[in-house]
C-alpha positions as CSV (number, residue, x, y, z in Angstrom):
1,M,-1.4,16.6,-12.4
2,K,-4.8,16.9,-14.4
3,S,-7.2,13.9,-13.3
4,K,-7.6,12.0,-16.1
5,E,-4.4,12.4,-17.0
6,F,-3.0,10.6,-13.6
7,V,-5.8,8.0,-14.9
8,R,-4.3,7.8,-18.7
9,R,-0.5,6.9,-17.4
10,L,-1.8,4.5,-14.6
11,R,-4.0,2.2,-16.6
12,G,-1.3,2.7,-19.3
13,A,0.6,0.9,-16.7
14,A,-1.5,-1.5,-15.9
15,E,-2.5,-2.4,-19.9
16,N,1.1,-1.4,-21.5
17,Y,3.5,-3.1,-19.5
18,K,5.1,-5.4,-17.8
19,T,5.1,-4.9,-14.3
20,L,6.1,-6.7,-10.8
21,Y,6.0,-6.5,-7.4
22,V,8.8,-5.0,-5.8
23,M,8.8,-3.4,-2.0
24,G,10.4,0.5,-2.3
25,C,10.4,0.3,-6.4
26,F,8.8,3.5,-7.9
27,G,9.3,2.4,-11.7
28,A,12.8,1.3,-12.0
29,P,13.3,-1.2,-14.8
30,M,14.4,-4.9,-13.4
31,T,18.2,-4.0,-14.9
32,E,20.7,-6.7,-12.9
33,A,22.1,-3.2,-10.6
34,N,18.4,-2.8,-9.9
35,K,17.5,-6.0,-8.9
36,K,21.0,-6.3,-6.8
37,R,20.1,-2.9,-5.3
38,Y,16.7,-3.4,-4.3
39,I,17.4,-7.0,-3.1
40,A,20.2,-5.0,-1.2
41,H,17.8,-2.7,0.4
42,N,14.7,-4.3,1.7
43,S,13.8,-7.3,3.4
44,Y,10.8,-8.3,1.6
45,N,12.7,-8.1,-1.3
46,A,15.7,-10.4,-0.1
47,T,12.8,-12.9,1.1
48,P,13.7,-16.4,-1.6
49,A,10.7,-16.7,-3.1
50,R,10.6,-12.6,-4.2
51,R,14.4,-12.4,-4.5
52,A,13.7,-15.3,-7.0
53,M,10.7,-13.4,-9.2
54,I,13.2,-10.6,-9.3
55,E,16.2,-12.5,-10.3
56,Q,14.0,-14.1,-13.3
57,A,12.3,-10.0,-14.0
58,S,13.7,-9.2,-18.1
59,A,14.8,-5.8,-18.4
60,D,11.9,-4.5,-19.5
61,T,9.9,-5.6,-16.3
62,F,8.9,-2.2,-13.9
63,G,9.3,-2.8,-10.7
64,F,6.5,-1.6,-8.2
65,D,5.3,-1.5,-4.8
66,C,1.1,-0.5,-3.9
67,V,2.5,3.5,-2.7
68,C,5.7,3.7,-5.0
69,L,3.0,3.3,-8.0
70,V,1.5,6.4,-7.1
71,K,4.3,8.6,-6.1
72,G,6.1,7.0,-9.4
73,V,3.4,8.2,-11.8
74,L,3.0,11.3,-9.6
75,W,7.4,11.8,-10.3
76,G,6.5,11.6,-14.0
77,W,6.8,7.7,-14.3
78,D,7.0,7.1,-18.2
79,G,7.9,3.8,-19.1
80,E,11.8,4.8,-19.9
81,E,13.8,1.5,-20.5
82,N,16.9,3.8,-20.5
83,A,16.7,5.6,-17.0
84,I,17.1,3.9,-13.5
85,Y,13.9,5.2,-11.8
86,G,11.9,4.6,-15.5
87,G,11.2,8.3,-16.0
88,A,10.1,8.8,-12.5
89,E,13.0,12.0,-10.9
90,Y,12.8,11.6,-6.7
91,C,10.0,14.3,-5.4
92,R,9.3,15.7,-9.0
93,G,6.9,18.8,-8.6
94,G,7.6,18.7,-4.1
95,V,5.0,15.6,-3.8
96,P,7.1,13.6,-1.0
97,D,8.3,10.2,-0.4
98,I,5.6,9.3,2.0
99,G,3.7,5.7,3.1
100,T,0.4,4.3,2.4
101,E,-1.3,5.7,5.9
102,Q,0.9,9.0,5.5
103,I,-0.5,9.5,1.8
104,I,-4.5,9.2,2.7
105,A,-3.7,11.5,5.5
106,V,-3.3,14.3,3.3
107,C,-5.8,13.5,1.4
108,A,-8.6,15.7,1.6
109,G,-12.4,14.9,2.1
110,V,-11.2,11.2,3.3
111,S,-15.4,9.3,3.2
112,R,-16.3,6.0,4.0
113,D,-19.0,6.4,1.6
114,F,-18.1,5.5,-2.1
115,S,-21.6,6.9,-3.8
116,H,-19.7,10.2,-5.2
117,I,-16.1,8.9,-5.7
118,V,-14.5,10.7,-8.8
119,P,-11.8,8.7,-10.5
120,G,-8.3,9.7,-9.7
121,E,-8.8,8.9,-5.9
122,L,-6.5,7.1,-3.3
123,L,-8.5,4.2,-2.1
124,H,-7.1,2.8,0.9
125,S,-6.9,-0.1,3.1
126,P,-4.9,0.0,6.1
127,G,-0.6,-0.6,4.6
128,H,-2.6,-0.6,0.5
129,V,-2.9,2.3,-1.4
130,G,-4.5,2.0,-5.0
131,V,-6.5,4.7,-7.2
132,Y,-10.0,4.6,-8.5
133,I,-10.1,5.1,-12.1
134,G,-14.0,5.0,-13.2
135,D,-16.2,2.2,-13.9
136,G,-16.3,0.7,-10.8
137,L,-12.4,0.0,-11.5
138,A,-9.2,1.0,-9.4
139,V,-5.1,0.2,-10.8
140,E,-3.3,-1.5,-8.0
141,C,0.0,-2.3,-7.7
142,T,0.0,-6.3,-4.9
143,P,1.6,-9.4,-4.6
144,A,-1.6,-10.7,-5.1
145,W,-3.1,-11.9,-8.5
146,E,-1.4,-11.4,-11.2
147,N,1.9,-9.8,-9.6
148,G,2.3,-5.9,-10.4
149,V,0.5,-3.3,-11.6
150,Q,-3.5,-4.5,-12.2
151,I,-7.0,-3.7,-12.6
152,T,-9.4,-4.8,-10.3
153,A,-12.6,-4.3,-9.0
154,V,-13.7,-1.6,-6.0
155,G,-15.9,-4.2,-4.1
156,N,-18.0,-1.4,-2.4
157,I,-19.0,-0.2,-5.9
158,G,-19.8,-3.8,-6.8
159,A,-18.2,-6.8,-9.1
160,V,-17.2,-7.4,-12.7
161,P,-17.4,-9.8,-14.5
162,G,-13.1,-11.3,-15.3
163,K,-11.5,-8.6,-12.5
164,N,-10.1,-10.0,-9.2
165,T,-12.2,-7.7,-6.4
166,R,-10.7,-5.8,-3.3
167,T,-13.2,-4.0,-0.8
168,W,-11.5,-0.9,0.6
169,V,-12.0,1.5,3.8
170,D,-12.1,4.6,2.7
171,H,-11.0,7.6,-0.2
172,G,-9.8,10.8,-0.8
173,R,-8.8,13.2,-2.8
174,L,-4.6,13.7,-3.4
175,P,-3.9,17.6,-3.1
176,Y,-0.9,16.7,-6.0
177,I,-3.9,16.2,-9.0
178,D,-6.8,18.9,-10.2
179,Y,-9.8,17.2,-10.1
180,T,-11.5,20.2,-12.1
181,D,-12.3,17.9,-15.5
182,A,-13.7,14.9,-13.2
183,E,-16.5,13.2,-14.1
184,D,-18.3,12.3,-10.5
185,D,-19.0,8.6,-10.8
186,S,-21.9,8.2,-8.2
187,T,-24.0,5.5,-6.6
188,T,-26.7,5.3,-5.1
189,A,-26.6,3.7,-1.9
190,E,-28.9,1.1,-2.6
191,D,-26.6,0.5,-5.3
192,A,-23.4,-0.2,-3.7
193,P,-23.0,-3.5,-2.0
194,T,-22.2,-4.4,2.0
195,A,-18.4,-5.5,1.9
196,A,-18.2,-8.9,3.2
197,Y,-14.4,-8.3,4.0
198,I,-11.8,-5.9,4.3
199,E,-8.2,-6.3,3.0
200,Y,-4.8,-6.0,5.1
201,T,-1.1,-5.7,3.6
202,V,1.0,-6.8,6.1
203,V,3.3,-4.7,6.9
204,S,7.3,-5.0,8.6
205,G,6.9,-6.5,12.0
206,D,3.2,-7.5,11.7
207,C,2.0,-9.9,14.1
208,L,-1.2,-12.3,14.1
209,W,-1.8,-10.5,17.2
210,A,-1.2,-7.5,16.6
211,I,-2.8,-7.7,13.8
212,A,-6.4,-8.7,15.5
213,A,-5.7,-6.3,18.5
214,S,-5.3,-3.2,16.3
215,L,-8.7,-4.5,13.6
216,L,-10.9,-6.4,15.6
217,G,-10.5,-5.0,19.1
218,D,-8.8,-8.3,21.2
219,G,-5.4,-9.9,20.0
220,T,-6.9,-12.7,21.2
221,R,-9.5,-13.4,17.9
222,Y,-5.7,-13.4,15.7
223,R,-6.7,-17.5,15.7
224,E,-10.3,-16.1,13.5
225,I,-8.1,-14.3,11.1
226,M,-6.2,-17.8,10.8
227,E,-9.2,-19.5,9.8
228,Y,-10.4,-17.0,7.7
229,N,-7.5,-16.8,5.7
230,D,-7.1,-20.9,5.5
231,L,-3.8,-20.1,7.4
232,D,-2.3,-23.5,9.1
233,S,0.1,-21.1,11.1
234,V,0.4,-18.0,12.7
235,A,3.8,-17.0,10.0
236,I,3.2,-14.4,8.2
237,Y,5.1,-12.0,5.9
238,T,5.9,-8.5,4.8
239,G,3.2,-7.9,1.8
240,Q,1.4,-10.4,2.1
241,V,-2.8,-9.9,2.4
242,L,-4.9,-10.7,5.0
243,R,-8.7,-10.5,4.8
244,I,-10.5,-9.2,8.1
245,P,-14.6,-10.3,8.0
246,T,-15.9,-6.9,8.4
247,E,-19.2,-8.6,10.5
248,K,-16.4,-8.7,13.2
249,A,-14.4,-5.7,12.0
250,Q,-14.1,-2.6,13.7
251,P,-14.4,0.6,12.7
252,A,-11.8,1.4,10.3
253,P,-8.5,2.3,12.3
254,Q,-6.2,4.6,11.4
255,P,-2.8,2.9,13.0
256,R,0.2,5.8,13.9
257,T,3.3,4.6,12.1
258,Y,6.5,6.1,11.4
259,T,9.4,5.8,7.7
260,V,12.5,5.3,9.1
261,K,15.3,7.5,7.9
262,R,18.7,7.9,7.6
263,G,20.7,8.5,11.5
264,D,17.6,7.2,13.0
265,C,17.6,4.8,15.4
266,L,14.6,3.7,18.2
267,W,15.1,6.5,20.7
268,S,15.5,8.9,19.0
269,I,11.9,7.5,17.1
270,A,10.6,7.5,20.5
271,A,11.8,10.9,21.5
272,S,10.5,12.8,18.1
273,T,6.9,10.6,18.3
274,L,6.4,10.0,22.3
275,G,8.1,13.0,23.5
276,D,9.9,10.6,25.5
277,G,13.1,7.6,24.5
278,T,12.9,5.8,26.9
279,R,9.8,4.7,25.4
280,Y,11.2,2.9,22.9
281,G,11.0,-0.8,24.1
282,E,6.5,0.2,23.9
283,I,7.8,0.3,19.6
284,K,9.7,-2.8,20.4
285,S,7.1,-4.8,21.6
286,L,4.3,-3.2,19.3
287,N,6.6,-4.1,16.1
288,G,6.9,-8.1,17.5
289,M,11.1,-6.9,17.1
290,T,13.5,-8.4,19.2
291,S,17.0,-6.5,18.8
292,D,16.9,-2.5,18.5
293,M,18.0,-3.2,14.7
294,I,16.3,-0.5,12.5
295,Y,16.6,0.5,8.8
296,S,16.2,3.2,6.4
297,G,12.2,3.1,4.9
298,Q,10.9,0.1,7.4
299,T,7.8,1.5,8.6
300,L,7.0,1.0,12.1
301,R,3.7,1.1,14.3
302,L,3.7,3.4,16.8
303,P,1.5,2.8,20.7
304,E,-0.7,5.9,21.2
305,R,1.0,9.3,23.1
């Protein structure tokens, strides 16, 4: 797919369709059958507040999460209300079903320098992705702000009147996109503002201590995250967006993660990713787990080898 076509489709999803943030959904219309399926198969969707939003959605509303928006468009999503996935076909064109950290890992030219970004590039922060569409703007799907697919300002380039602003960590070129028709949307180093914070989207198994350890280099600094986000308790939820001040954050982390597949268990995951099945307890501890139960599609943080 050419970059201009990719951008056109993403912008169209934001501007021309009703959308809702639904974890694990890559463009399915919110029919009664799809509502039941996505609530039953994802713990985030089953939380009372999110479940109510999904159940109240009309059948012409399409569900996405951040990385599933990118994959859904690449898989052919075109807003077809009578198709189970809105016109998308799972893994069409050889584009794999991968998560936020895996998709930035396969990108070319990943950089924290936003001075020569071109439309169609993937934007990334830990646990969250979007796509740059030019003129300092991005398309992303987030439960924040408009609670679905929306156009936002890229804070690394500058604020845009009337748009919510997100500051990203890095960006790169997707291997599934032909960028030969992309126009350089350059800024100079003097033009690019210094980001006041980065944004982190909570994933399954996260706790404030683990986030502080990863992003601030010290788990005991979790109170700084609480203060910066006006949190009155340590309770957080999957999909929640937390702001981490850049003057305190460590260089952008690239946490090791693993997406659970059917038939997996913690022992087999530890054996394949750490080389030793007996280290499964480290995975449980890192993800704040109190039991060995896991589910297909769950994202787990992995300790260093």
